[in-house]
N, C-alpha and C positions, 0 to 999 in steps of 0.2 A: 227819326229822332223821337225819343221818348215814347214808349209804348204804354197804352192805358187800357185797362180792362175793368169793367164793373159788372156785377151779376147779382140778381135777386130772383129766386125761383124755388124749385123743389129739390134740385140736385145738391150735392156737396160743393159749396162755393169754391173751396180751395182747389179742387180738381179742375173746375172750369176755368178759374182765373190763371192758374199756373200753365195749363195747356194753351190758353190764349196768349200768355206772355211768350211761350215758346214759339208760337206762330208769328210773333212780332219781333223776334230776335233780329231779323234781317234789317230792321230799321236802324240798328246801331245803338249801343248803350254801354254803360260802365258800372251800373249797379242795379239791383232789383229788390223789390219788397212787396209784401202783401199785408192786408188787414182783414179780419173777420169779426163779426159780432156774435158773441156766445154768452148766454146767461147775463144779458144786460151790460156786457163789458166789451170794449174794443181790445183785441189782441193783435199784435203785429210781429212780423219777422222781416228783417232786411239785411242785405249783405252787398258789399262792394264786389265787383268782378262779374263774371258770367252767371247766368241763371243756375247753373249746376251748383254754385256756391250756396245759393238760397235753398235749393232743393236738399243739399246736404244738411243745412241747418234745420230744415223742416223735419228731416229724418231723425236728427238728434233731439230736437225740441219741438215736438208736433204741436200744431194748433188744434183746438177743439173743433168738433163738427159744427157746421154753420151753413145756412142757406143764403147768406148775405156776405159778399166779399168784394174787395177791390185790389188791384195789383198794378205795378208800375215797373217799367225799365227806364232808367234815367240816363240821359246824355248830358254830362255836366256843363253848366254855364256859370252858375253862381256857386262857388265852393268846390273843393276837391272831390273826386269820386271816392268817397269812403262810406263806412257804415252809417255814420251820423247824418250825412247829407243825403243819403238814400231816402226815397219815399216809401211808404206814406209818412206824413208828418202829423203829429198828434197835438191837440190843444193841451194846455197846461192842466186843465181839469180832467183830461182823459176821455172826454166825451166825443170829440170830433176828430176824424181822420180825413186828410186831404191828400190827393195826388194831383200833380200839375204838369202840364206841358206848356212851354212858351216862356216868356219873360215878363214879369211884372215890373214895369219901368219905374214906378213910383214906390218901390219896396223900401228904399232907404228912409223916406219920409214916414211910411207906415211903421217900419221897424222902430224908429225913434219914438213914435207915438205910443207903441205898445210897451216899450221899455220904460217910458216915462210913467206909464200906468202901473208898473210893477211886474209886468210879465217878463219872464226869463226865456229868451229864445236859445235853443240848444244847437242849432245848425247855422251854417253860413249861407243858406239858400234864400232866394227871394220867395220861394214857395211857402215856407213855414208861416209867413205872416198871414196867409189866407186862413189857416186853421185857427189861429188865435183871434182873428177878426170875427170869424163866424161864431166862435165860442162866446165872444163878448156880446154879440147881438143876441145870442140865445140866453145869456145871463139876464138880459132885460126882458126877453119874451121867450120862455123855455119851450113853448109848444108850437113854435113856428120855424122849423128848419128851412123850409123853402123861402119864407120871408127873409130869414137871416142871410141866405145865399144871395138873394136878390139885392139886399142892401149892400153887401160887401162887393158884389160885382159892379155896382154903380160907382164904387170908389176906386176900383183898380184901373190902371192904364197899361197899355201894352198889348201883348198877345198872350192869350191864356186859354187853356182848357182845364177845368177843375172837375174832379169827381169826388164826392163827399159821402162818407158814412157817418151816422150818428148813433151812438150806443143806445139812445132812447128810442130809436126807430129801426128795429131789426128787419122790417119789411120794406125798407125804403133806401134807394140810392139816388142821389141828386147829381146832375151834371150841368156844367155851364160852359159856353163856348163864345170866344171872340178871337177871330184871326188865327185859329188853330183847330186842327181837325178833331171832330167827334161825331160818331155815327151810332145809331140805335139798332140793335138786333131784336126782332120781334119773334118770340117763340110761343109755345102753348104752355101756359102756366109758368112761364119764365121769360125774363127779358134781359138784354145785355147792353152795355155801353163799351165802346172801344174807339181807339184812334184809327182803326183800320178794320174792315169787314173780315179780314183774314183771322182775327181773333175769335170770331164766333161762327165762322162758316161751317164748322163741323156740327153745329147744332141747329142753325137756321140760315136760310138764304133770303129771308124777308128783312128789309132794312128801311130805315127812315133817315133822310137827310136832315141835318140840323143847320139852320141858317145863322147868320151873324147875330150876336148878342141875344142868344136864346138859352133858356134854362129848361132842362128835361127832368121830370119827376117820374122815376122808374119804380113800379111795384110789380109783383109777379104776374098780376092779371091786368095791368093797365100801364099806358104811357101817356103822359100829359106834357105839353110843351107850352111855355109862356115866354114873353120877352123879359128883359131885366127888371121891368116895372110891374110884372104880374099880369100884363095884358095877354090876350090870346095871340098865338103865333101860327102862321101857316107852315105846314111841313109837306114834304114830298116823299111818299112811300115808293119803294122800288124793289125789284127782285134782282139779286146778284146772279149774273149769268154764268158763273163758274162754280164748281163745287170744291170740297176739301181736297180731293185728289190732285187738283191743279196746283195746290200749294205744297205738295210733297215731292221728294226727289225722284220718285218713279224709277228707281234702279240705278240712277246716276250717283257718282261719288260726291258731286257738288251740285248745288243749285245752279251755279253759273254754267256748268257743262250742260245741264238740262235745258237751260234757257237759250244757250247758243244753238243747241239742237232743235229747239222749238221755233227758230226764226222763219223757216219756210212757211210753216202753218200760220205764224203770227202775221206775216206779210200777206198771205192769202186771205186771212180773216179780215184784215184791215181793208182789203180791196173788195171783199164780198159785198154784193148788192149795190156797189157804187158805180159800176160801169155796165151799161145795158148791152144788148146784143149788137147794137149799131156803134158801140164805142162812145156813146154819149154819157157824160157823168151825171149822176143823180145824188146830190148831197143835200138831202132833206133837212139835215141839221143846221145848214147855213141859212139862218132866218133873216139875214140882212137882205133887203130887197135888191133885185137886179138893177134898179135905177140907182140905188146908192153905190153898188159895186162899180157901175159904169162911171160914176163921178169921182172915183178914187184917183188921186194923182201922186200918192206916195204910200209906200208900205214900210212899216217899222216892225221888225221881229225882235221880241224880247224873250230872253231865256238865260239859264245858268248852266254851267258845266257841260255835260254831254248834250243836253238839249240845245245849248248855244251852238254847238258844232252842227247839229241837224239844221238849225236856222241858217248857218253859213252856207250849207249846201242848198237850202231853199232859195237863197238870194240868187244863185246862178240860174236856177230853174225859172223862178218868177220873172226875172228880168229878161231872160231869153224868150220865154213863151208869151209874156204879156207886155213887155217894154215899159213896165211901171218901175220907176226908181225905187230901190229897196235898200233899207239900212238894217243892219243886225247889231243889236245892242245887248251888252251885259245888263241884265235886269237890275243887278245890285248897284249899278252906276247911273241908271237911266234917269231917274227923276231928280237927281242931284245936280244935273248939268243944264236944267231948264230947257228940255228938248222942244223943238218947234213942231207943234201938233195942231190940227184943226179938224173940222168935220169931214174933210176930204182925205184924211189920213186913216188908213186901216192898220191897226196894230194886231199882230199875231203873237199870242202868248203861248209858249210851249212849255209844258210841265208834265212829267210822267204821273206824279202823284196828284196834281191839281191843288197842292197845298204849299208849294214853294213860296216862302214868305216874300223874298225879294221880287219874284215875278208877280205875285199878287199885288203888292204895293205899287209896283210900276204900272200894272194894268189899271189899277184904280186911278192913278194919276192921269193916265191917258184918257180915261172916260171923263174925268173932270174937265179935261181940255176939249171935250166934244168929239173925240175920236171913237169910231166903232172898234170893238175888240172881238177878235175871233180866237177861241182857245183850241189848242191841240193837246189832248189829254188822254191818259189811259185809265183814269179812275172815275167811274160813274158816281155822281152825287157829290163830287169834291167842289171846293170853293171856287176855284178859278173858272171852270166852265159854267158854274151856276151864276156867277156874277158877270159873265161875258154876254155880248150881244148874240153870239153864235158859237157853236162848238163842233169840232170834228173829233170824234173819239177814235183813238187807235184801239185795236182789239188784240192786244198782246197777251191778255190774261195776267195773272199775278206775276210780278217780277220780284223774287225774293232776294237774290244776290244783290249786294249793295252796288256793285259796279254794273252799270246798265249795258245791256246787249240787245235783247229783242225790243225793248222800248225804244232804243235809238233807231233801229231799222224801221220800225213802224212809224216813228215820228217823221223820218225822211219820206216815207211813202205818203203819209198824210199831207205833208208839205207839197209833194208832187201833185196830189189830188186837188188841193186848194189852188195851186198855180194853174193847172189845166182847167179847173172850173171857172176861174176868173177869165182865162183866155176864151173859154166857150161863151160865157155870158157877155163879154165885151166884144166878141167877134174878132179877137186878135189873131186867131188861127182858123184856117179852113177846117171843117168837120173831118175831112179825110186825114189831115195832119194830126189832129187830136186822136183820131182812131188809131193811127200808126203808133203813137206813143203809148196809148192805153194797152194796145196789144202787147207791146214790149213789157209794160209793167206787169200784166197778167202772167207773163212767162217767167218773171223774176223768181218766184218761189222754186221753180224747177232748177234754175241756175244756182240759187243759193244751196240747194240740195247737192248739186255737183261739187261745189266748193267744200261742203262739209265732208263729202266722201273722200277728199284728198288732203286732209289736214294732218295725217301722220307725219309727213315730212316737216310740217310747221312745228310740230311738237319736238321733233328731233333737233331742229335748229334752236329752239328755245333752250333745250337742255345743253346743247353745245355752247351757247353763249351765256349760260347761267352765271358765270363769274364776271360778266361785264359790269362795269360800274356806271356806264353812261351809254345811252342809245339815242341817236338822232333820227328823226323821221322827216322826210322831205316830199313835197308834192306841189303840183301846179293845178290851177283851175279847181275843180271839185276835189282833186287829190290833196289840196292844201288842208281843208278841214278834216279830211280823213287822216292826214298826218297828225294833226292836233289831237284827234280822238285816239289814235294809236298810242301817242305819247301819254295821254291822260290815263289810259288803261294801265300802262306800265307803271306809272307813278302810284296809282291807287292800289295796285295789287302787289307789285314787286318791291315797292318802297325804294325806288332807285331814281337817279337823275335821268329824265327823258324829256326831250324837247321836240316839238314839231315846228317846222319852218316852211314858209313859201320858198320853193327851191331857188327862185331868182334872187332871194334876199341873202343867200349864203355868202356871196362875195361882198356884201355890205356889212360884214362884221362877224356873223356866227362861224364863218369858215375858220376863224382863229381857234375854235374849239377842237377842230379835227387833229387827230394824232394817229400815229401808227397803230393799226389793229382795232381802232374804234369801229363799232358797228353802226352803219347807217342803213335804214330801211327806206326804200324808194317806192313811191306809188306812181306808176307810169300810166298815162292815159292811153286810150285806144289810138292806134296809128291811123285809123280811118276817120276822116272828117275833121281831125284836129292835128294835122301833120306838123304844124309849126310848134305846138306845145310838145308834141312827142319828140321832135328834134331838140328842143330846148332841154328836155329832161335827159336826153342822152348826153348833152354837154355838161349838165350838172353831175351826172354819174362820173364822167371823166374828171371833173374838178375834184370830186370826193376821193376817187381812187388815186389821183396824183399825190394826195397827201397821206397815202398809206392806209386809208380806211377800208374796211371790208363792207360789201354791199349785199343786202337781200333785196331783190327787186320783185315787186308784185306787178305782173304784166299779163296781158290777155293771151289766150291760146292763139298760136299762129304768129305771134309777134316775135320773130327771130332776130329782129334788128338789135334788141337789147341783150341778147344772149352773150356776145363776146365781152360785154362791159359789166356783167354781173358775176359776183362770186357764187350767188345762189339765186335761183328764180322760182317764185311761187306763181303758178298759173291759175287764172280765173277765166270763165267763159267770156266770149265776145258779147258786148252789149253797147248801146249808145253811151257816149261819154258822161252825159248828165245822170245816167242811172248807175254808173259804175260804183259809186259808194256802197250800194247795197251788196256788192260782191267783195270789193277790196277791203272793207272793214272787217269782214269775218275772219280772215287769217290773223289779223292783228289782235282780235279778241282771244283767239286760241293761243297765240304766241304769249300774250300777257298772262293768261290763266296758267299755262304750262310753266312759264318762268317762275311765277309765284309759288306754284306747287313744288317745283324743284327746290326752291329756297326754304320750303317748310312753312309758308305763311298761311293764314286763314283766308282763303280766297273769297268765301261768301261774306265774311264780316271783317273787312280790313280795319286796321287800327285807326282810331280817331275819326272814322267816317260814319255818317248816318245816311240812310236811304233817302229820307225826305227831310230837307232843311226847312223847318217850320219857324225859325226865328231869323231876324235880320242880323 
């Protein structure tokens, strides 16, 4: 959601900013704009639609050369996605340019104040007020841009990242952050600001985390960070562990196809260094003491979207391996229902970006109630792990496609690791039992590879059913959240009705949806060790087919019991039932991707969606 780039250095700023915006396209947006300082003046260009529209405008009406620039891709919240509402926004005197991510909650009050003072606002956005407020502070004290930004930030409520250019300071870019992502890139003779390190990874891998309520003063040869009141602020420098090539398509037609193919490596990397030769888990990043972990009597998992589905899978594993009661909550609903939390509750917050606003606010609420929070996240230096008591990083690398694939699988793996680690610390399982499970986990990348080698048939099925108007997904046990995830992928990418159901709930209402020829995708568990669930799924398939529906069944190799009851069978390797989501999810990702491609949709950037939802 909303890509931000700022640059000051020796290069041509426009080239740096536009290339950064291009790398942030995956976040989702509906307009784009840039501003540079040249000859003591701010000049801007902005356009609704994709970045190519802005680039076409820049070709027709070029900006002058400059070594100071800011750029923005907007995901509309206040005001329609048009040229006027696109960022940057300029103060009435033409001195200040502002780009903004987030929502300024008290903008209506501030807008009324500005209008009463005679200022004319030209857009419908909440963002524009920041430009005029900063200009008003500068009118009183023209030589203190940083002080003006500090004063304005103290007045704003809500979630915001601001990046500001001032025509009177061509060697300076100022950024401010509250509840919204902003990271510094540190180069030689140049420095960067961005909402994501992907924007500047082609120029530097050295970065600085910015904390809550901090202001950064960026010059070509220095980076200074203060709080909103001008006091010194602590920062955390770090080195990005991947390079620019990881954010390229690498010969694939789509980022999503590349990321699906990267899943074996992503899972292997997430396991790397966390299981020793004896099968013992070593999670150094879990800084909650063993004594505190042994005292836990309830676990609550909070997440949104795909991450929520990984949390649902985690519940089965945690309860089975540790016997700790576990709840899974939508982060967007969590704090509004007055949840019961205390110091013996462990809250697990799952977020690919580490900036999901609903999850961040839910996590903060949990900490206020005295609970420990453990974050599962893919993004180093992001807010959620930084504000948690402990963190387990997935090592999926950059995920550019909006619809999550490898991040989902690595979240599931991280949840398994946490569950097994708890079991190890608390003595809930014998060491040889944990060793047997970790051995199976370590072998999963090879099995995912086998699934990827046999997806041609899945693509053919997607093309065959591309005219379908509705698809149902059913599963039991861990197959139920897999069904939900499969349906979500089809909604996100193919823009069609798709629903996932716990298979046993069909007869309690949803069976009314079935009609002749409707496609139902069935996730069948292993027949070994879960015979009752397997038998129940056969009964569910019979129920579905009796109403004329056609079935695609995902089943293990060697499971011939399902064959007579399926119109089509997709085979996956044998594995323990609890680990099966790492395999059964993959064909559903491929199915949704191929269905959307056949329909002619933009798979990497589906309509109306943003990669990271940084507003509530």
